[in-house]
Gaussian input, Z-matrix of N, CA and C with variables (Angstrom, degrees):
# hf/3-21g

backbone

0 1
 N
 C     1     B1
 C     2     B2     1     A1
 N     3     B3     2     A2     1     D1
 C     4     B4     3     A3     2     D2
 C     5     B5     4     A4     3     D3
 N     6     B6     5     A5     4     D4
 C     7     B7     6     A6     5     D5
 C     8     B8     7     A7     6     D6
 N     9     B9     8     A8     7     D7
 C    10    B10     9     A9     8     D8
 C    11    B11    10    A10     9     D9
 N    12    B12    11    A11    10    D10
 C    13    B13    12    A12    11    D11
 C    14    B14    13    A13    12    D12
 N    15    B15    14    A14    13    D13
 C    16    B16    15    A15    14    D14
 C    17    B17    16    A16    15    D15
 N    18    B18    17    A17    16    D16
 C    19    B19    18    A18    17    D17
 C    20    B20    19    A19    18    D18
 N    21    B21    20    A20    19    D19
 C    22    B22    21    A21    20    D20
 C    23    B23    22    A22    21    D21
 N    24    B24    23    A23    22    D22
 C    25    B25    24    A24    23    D23
 C    26    B26    25    A25    24    D24
 N    27    B27    26    A26    25    D25
 C    28    B28    27    A27    26    D26
 C    29    B29    28    A28    27    D27
 N    30    B30    29    A29    28    D28
 C    31    B31    30    A30    29    D29
 C    32    B32    31    A31    30    D30
 N    33    B33    32    A32    31    D31
 C    34    B34    33    A33    32    D32
 C    35    B35    34    A34    33    D33
 N    36    B36    35    A35    34    D34
 C    37    B37    36    A36    35    D35
 C    38    B38    37    A37    36    D36
 N    39    B39    38    A38    37    D37
 C    40    B40    39    A39    38    D38
 C    41    B41    40    A40    39    D39
 N    42    B42    41    A41    40    D40
 C    43    B43    42    A42    41    D41
 C    44    B44    43    A43    42    D42
 N    45    B45    44    A44    43    D43
 C    46    B46    45    A45    44    D44
 C    47    B47    46    A46    45    D45
 N    48    B48    47    A47    46    D46
 C    49    B49    48    A48    47    D47
 C    50    B50    49    A49    48    D48
 N    51    B51    50    A50    49    D49
 C    52    B52    51    A51    50    D50
 C    53    B53    52    A52    51    D51
 N    54    B54    53    A53    52    D52
 C    55    B55    54    A54    53    D53
 C    56    B56    55    A55    54    D54
 N    57    B57    56    A56    55    D55
 C    58    B58    57    A57    56    D56
 C    59    B59    58    A58    57    D57
 N    60    B60    59    A59    58    D58
 C    61    B61    60    A60    59    D59
 C    62    B62    61    A61    60    D60
 N    63    B63    62    A62    61    D61
 C    64    B64    63    A63    62    D62
 C    65    B65    64    A64    63    D63
 N    66    B66    65    A65    64    D64
 C    67    B67    66    A66    65    D65
 C    68    B68    67    A67    66    D66
 N    69    B69    68    A68    67    D67
 C    70    B70    69    A69    68    D68
 C    71    B71    70    A70    69    D69
 N    72    B72    71    A71    70    D70
 C    73    B73    72    A72    71    D71
 C    74    B74    73    A73    72    D72
 N    75    B75    74    A74    73    D73
 C    76    B76    75    A75    74    D74
 C    77    B77    76    A76    75    D75
 N    78    B78    77    A77    76    D76
 C    79    B79    78    A78    77    D77
 C    80    B80    79    A79    78    D78
 N    81    B81    80    A80    79    D79
 C    82    B82    81    A81    80    D80
 C    83    B83    82    A82    81    D81
 N    84    B84    83    A83    82    D82
 C    85    B85    84    A84    83    D83
 C    86    B86    85    A85    84    D84
 N    87    B87    86    A86    85    D85
 C    88    B88    87    A87    86    D86
 C    89    B89    88    A88    87    D87
 N    90    B90    89    A89    88    D88
 C    91    B91    90    A90    89    D89
 C    92    B92    91    A91    90    D90
 N    93    B93    92    A92    91    D91
 C    94    B94    93    A93    92    D92
 C    95    B95    94    A94    93    D93
 N    96    B96    95    A95    94    D94
 C    97    B97    96    A96    95    D95
 C    98    B98    97    A97    96    D96
 N    99    B99    98    A98    97    D97
 C   100   B100    99    A99    98    D98
 C   101   B101   100   A100    99    D99
 N   102   B102   101   A101   100   D100
 C   103   B103   102   A102   101   D101
 C   104   B104   103   A103   102   D102
 N   105   B105   104   A104   103   D103
 C   106   B106   105   A105   104   D104
 C   107   B107   106   A106   105   D105
 N   108   B108   107   A107   106   D106
 C   109   B109   108   A108   107   D107
 C   110   B110   109   A109   108   D108
 N   111   B111   110   A110   109   D109
 C   112   B112   111   A111   110   D110
 C   113   B113   112   A112   111   D111
 N   114   B114   113   A113   112   D112
 C   115   B115   114   A114   113   D113
 C   116   B116   115   A115   114   D114
 N   117   B117   116   A116   115   D115
 C   118   B118   117   A117   116   D116
 C   119   B119   118   A118   117   D117
 N   120   B120   119   A119   118   D118
 C   121   B121   120   A120   119   D119
 C   122   B122   121   A121   120   D120
 N   123   B123   122   A122   121   D121
 C   124   B124   123   A123   122   D122
 C   125   B125   124   A124   123   D123
 N   126   B126   125   A125   124   D124
 C   127   B127   126   A126   125   D125
 C   128   B128   127   A127   126   D126
 N   129   B129   128   A128   127   D127
 C   130   B130   129   A129   128   D128
 C   131   B131   130   A130   129   D129
 N   132   B132   131   A131   130   D130
 C   133   B133   132   A132   131   D131
 C   134   B134   133   A133   132   D132

   B1=1.4528
   B2=1.5376
   B3=1.3243
   B4=1.4550
   B5=1.5256
   B6=1.3344
   B7=1.4615
   B8=1.5288
   B9=1.3209
   B10=1.4580
   B11=1.5330
   B12=1.3029
   B13=1.4586
   B14=1.5265
   B15=1.3200
   B16=1.4609
   B17=1.5249
   B18=1.3218
   B19=1.4629
   B20=1.5247
   B21=1.3264
   B22=1.4635
   B23=1.5287
   B24=1.3206
   B25=1.4595
   B26=1.5296
   B27=1.3212
   B28=1.4602
   B29=1.5307
   B30=1.3202
   B31=1.4661
   B32=1.5271
   B33=1.3167
   B34=1.4632
   B35=1.5352
   B36=1.3071
   B37=1.4625
   B38=1.5187
   B39=1.3109
   B40=1.4612
   B41=1.5149
   B42=1.3199
   B43=1.4611
   B44=1.5278
   B45=1.3329
   B46=1.4589
   B47=1.5259
   B48=1.3053
   B49=1.4648
   B50=1.5241
   B51=1.3191
   B52=1.4690
   B53=1.5270
   B54=1.3209
   B55=1.4664
   B56=1.5256
   B57=1.3151
   B58=1.4612
   B59=1.5269
   B60=1.3236
   B61=1.4627
   B62=1.5290
   B63=1.3293
   B64=1.4615
   B65=1.5269
   B66=1.3214
   B67=1.4642
   B68=1.5300
   B69=1.3171
   B70=1.4615
   B71=1.5245
   B72=1.3207
   B73=1.4626
   B74=1.5308
   B75=1.3258
   B76=1.4606
   B77=1.5278
   B78=1.3216
   B79=1.4613
   B80=1.5230
   B81=1.3196
   B82=1.4684
   B83=1.5213
   B84=1.3357
   B85=1.4610
   B86=1.5253
   B87=1.3351
   B88=1.4644
   B89=1.5298
   B90=1.3316
   B91=1.4661
   B92=1.5217
   B93=1.3141
   B94=1.4624
   B95=1.5218
   B96=1.3208
   B97=1.4589
   B98=1.5290
   B99=1.3235
   B100=1.4626
   B101=1.5260
   B102=1.3168
   B103=1.4618
   B104=1.5209
   B105=1.3402
   B106=1.4606
   B107=1.5185
   B108=1.3176
   B109=1.4652
   B110=1.5333
   B111=1.3357
   B112=1.4496
   B113=1.5211
   B114=1.3377
   B115=1.4604
   B116=1.5308
   B117=1.3303
   B118=1.4653
   B119=1.5226
   B120=1.3204
   B121=1.4648
   B122=1.5127
   B123=1.3136
   B124=1.4580
   B125=1.5149
   B126=1.3411
   B127=1.4529
   B128=1.5146
   B129=1.3089
   B130=1.4623
   B131=1.5210
   B132=1.3288
   B133=1.4706
   B134=1.5057
   A1=110.58
   A2=117.74
   A3=120.57
   A4=111.14
   A5=116.79
   A6=120.13
   A7=110.32
   A8=116.47
   A9=120.71
   A10=110.35
   A11=117.29
   A12=121.56
   A13=111.07
   A14=117.18
   A15=120.70
   A16=111.75
   A17=116.50
   A18=120.60
   A19=110.24
   A20=116.29
   A21=120.24
   A22=110.69
   A23=117.71
   A24=120.72
   A25=111.40
   A26=116.69
   A27=120.54
   A28=110.37
   A29=117.05
   A30=120.86
   A31=110.76
   A32=116.86
   A33=120.78
   A34=109.82
   A35=117.16
   A36=120.78
   A37=111.37
   A38=116.93
   A39=121.01
   A40=112.06
   A41=116.82
   A42=121.46
   A43=110.45
   A44=117.08
   A45=119.87
   A46=111.59
   A47=117.54
   A48=120.87
   A49=109.81
   A50=116.73
   A51=121.65
   A52=110.79
   A53=117.16
   A54=120.79
   A55=111.07
   A56=117.82
   A57=120.62
   A58=110.75
   A59=116.75
   A60=120.54
   A61=110.09
   A62=116.82
   A63=120.55
   A64=111.05
   A65=117.05
   A66=120.79
   A67=110.27
   A68=117.33
   A69=121.03
   A70=111.16
   A71=116.35
   A72=120.57
   A73=110.41
   A74=117.09
   A75=120.34
   A76=110.95
   A77=116.52
   A78=119.89
   A79=110.74
   A80=117.23
   A81=120.84
   A82=110.58
   A83=117.00
   A84=120.15
   A85=111.21
   A86=116.58
   A87=119.83
   A88=110.99
   A89=116.53
   A90=119.68
   A91=110.91
   A92=116.36
   A93=119.68
   A94=110.28
   A95=116.63
   A96=120.77
   A97=111.25
   A98=116.65
   A99=120.64
   A100=112.06
   A101=117.90
   A102=120.18
   A103=113.65
   A104=117.80
   A105=119.41
   A106=109.90
   A107=117.26
   A108=118.77
   A109=109.74
   A110=115.78
   A111=120.56
   A112=107.65
   A113=118.04
   A114=120.30
   A115=111.15
   A116=117.16
   A117=122.17
   A118=109.57
   A119=115.98
   A120=120.75
   A121=113.68
   A122=119.50
   A123=120.73
   A124=112.17
   A125=117.41
   A126=119.51
   A127=113.42
   A128=117.45
   A129=120.64
   A130=110.69
   A131=114.30
   A132=118.99
   A133=109.72
   D1=-39.68
   D2=-179.63
   D3=-66.02
   D4=-36.01
   D5=179.15
   D6=-64.07
   D7=-41.36
   D8=179.37
   D9=-63.62
   D10=-41.50
   D11=177.88
   D12=-63.88
   D13=-42.17
   D14=177.98
   D15=-64.30
   D16=-39.99
   D17=177.73
   D18=-64.27
   D19=-42.71
   D20=179.06
   D21=-64.10
   D22=-42.85
   D23=178.50
   D24=-64.27
   D25=-39.69
   D26=178.04
   D27=-64.58
   D28=-40.04
   D29=179.00
   D30=-64.64
   D31=-43.90
   D32=179.19
   D33=-64.67
   D34=-42.95
   D35=177.57
   D36=-62.03
   D37=-43.56
   D38=177.68
   D39=-61.89
   D40=-38.29
   D41=178.45
   D42=-63.10
   D43=-44.50
   D44=-179.70
   D45=-67.47
   D46=-36.83
   D47=176.03
   D48=-64.00
   D49=-43.65
   D50=178.31
   D51=-59.68
   D52=-45.61
   D53=179.72
   D54=-63.63
   D55=-38.87
   D56=179.78
   D57=-66.97
   D58=-40.27
   D59=177.89
   D60=-62.72
   D61=-42.49
   D62=178.99
   D63=-64.06
   D64=-40.85
   D65=179.16
   D66=-65.32
   D67=-42.43
   D68=178.28
   D69=-63.35
   D70=-39.74
   D71=179.37
   D72=-66.32
   D73=-40.84
   D74=178.76
   D75=-64.70
   D76=-41.39
   D77=178.45
   D78=-64.91
   D79=-40.20
   D80=177.96
   D81=-63.48
   D82=-39.78
   D83=177.45
   D84=-62.20
   D85=-40.59
   D86=177.89
   D87=-62.85
   D88=-44.34
   D89=179.12
   D90=-63.95
   D91=-40.06
   D92=179.53
   D93=-63.22
   D94=-44.22
   D95=179.52
   D96=-64.94
   D97=-39.76
   D98=-176.88
   D99=-72.72
   D100=-29.08
   D101=-174.58
   D102=-104.84
   D103=-1.29
   D104=176.87
   D105=-64.62
   D106=138.14
   D107=175.89
   D108=-68.07
   D109=148.83
   D110=178.87
   D111=-73.99
   D112=129.67
   D113=179.46
   D114=-61.30
   D115=149.61
   D116=-179.09
   D117=-60.65
   D118=131.78
   D119=176.78
   D120=80.67
   D121=7.93
   D122=-176.66
   D123=-69.40
   D124=-33.48
   D125=-178.14
   D126=-109.29
   D127=-3.90
   D128=-177.25
   D129=-87.11
   D130=140.41
   D131=176.35
   D132=-125.66

């Protein structure tokens, strides 16, 4: 019974770590998009 509880706790912990990594990656993508320089000629017509 204790092994099953430990496995369940490890799975829940892994899930939260996975979600945090995904959130950090999404935030980094937003910062990258917001701070990328505008390519030459992108707004000129």
